[in-house]
Residue, then its C-alpha position, 0 to 999 in steps of 0.5 A: m789357483m786362478h781366480l777372478e773375483t767379482a766386485d761392486l763399485i761403491q758409488g761416489t768414490e770415483m776420481p780420475a786416474g792416470d793420464g786421462q786418456t783411457g777414462a780410468q778412475r780410482c775408486i773403492l770396490i767391495t768384493s763378493s767376499g765383503v772386502k773393500r779394495a782400492a782399485i782402478l776402474k775401467r769401463g768399455t765394451l764387453s770385448e775390452i773388459a773380457s780382454e783385460c780379465f783374460c790377459a790379467l789372469l794369464l799374465r799372472a799365471w806366467g809370473l808377471n806382476t799384474p795387479d789383482p783383477f776384478l770383474v766389476r758389476l755396474g748395474s746392467d753393465l760390467g767393468f774391469g777393476s785392477a787393484d790400485v797398487g799405489y805407485p805411478n807409471l814410468k811417464q809419471t815417475l820421470g815427469l816425461e810429459t812435463i819436459p819440453y821436446g829437446p835434449a832433456r826430453t831425449a835424455a829422460e826417455q833414454l833413462a826410461y828405456q834403460l830402466t825398462a830394459g833393466f827390469s827382471s820381468t821385461p823378457t817375460a813381458l815382451a814374450a807375453d805381449e807377443a802371445i796376447g797380441n799387445r801392440d800398445r805397450n808403452l811407458g804409461n802402462i808400466l808401473w814402477d815404484g822405484k823397486e818393483e814394476a807392474w804391467i797393466d792395460h790389456a784392453m787392446c789385445l787379442e783380436a782388438g789389437k789387430s786394428m793397430k800397427d804390428y809393433n811389439k813396442l817393448a821390443l822397440i824400447v829395449q832395442q834403444t839400449n845395450k841390453a837388447n841381445a840378452i833380452a831377446q835371448s831370454a824372451v825366446a826362452q820364456a816363450l818356449s817355457f810358457d805354461t800352455t794349460a794356463i791359456s785354456e784355464a783363463g779362457n774358461i773362467v772368462d767365458q763362463m763369467l762374461g759369456t764370451n765365446d772361446i776368448a782364449d783361441f787367439v793365444a792358443d792359436r798363436i802360442a806355438s809360434v811366439a818364440n819365432l815371432v819374438i826372434a823376428r822382432f830382433p832382426s839384428t840379433a836373430s843369428l845370435i839366437 
């Protein structure tokens, strides 16, 4: 059953997390059931927090490995908590930001693209990103421990994503590999099989808990066209699909 748990921040446990670009912090939360959880805390506008909560619930319902989400009470404000799975993103795993631009950097990036294309959940994530309007998927918000991947960071999705250039970056990544055709076909199949009831269920939970209004509408209005939108991201493979 879909569930968004509330939690409180244990003050003084915060420390910087990630690459510092999102202001995310590692911390300890105490949940409404009294359990302490290591988590990544993100602050932001109500729409950003709502987007994180809604997308986490929806993507989990669609079978993606997205860390347990928490709605975090921060005094009079709200934040988003994501269970700290304890492993780095692909940029960190491969040390991309420590490699100067040049042949070595290009080779490392190509390795990252090949790894991403090889994940079993990549076609689902690609189709899901199209459904939620995620134009900011990148190697910094795909976690990988050498065995398992996890998909994070969905603040700039839904209506907020319209302010960004209309790219499905995961589609661009896999098109740098020899697996593009297979992934495109699988992503279309995933788009056609998404459980649409999960959209309203996740939306109702977030609307009730955060006081938002019809947050699910963006995906509900878009879901019927997602398969065609995915096909459009792969113009060279459209005839194969």
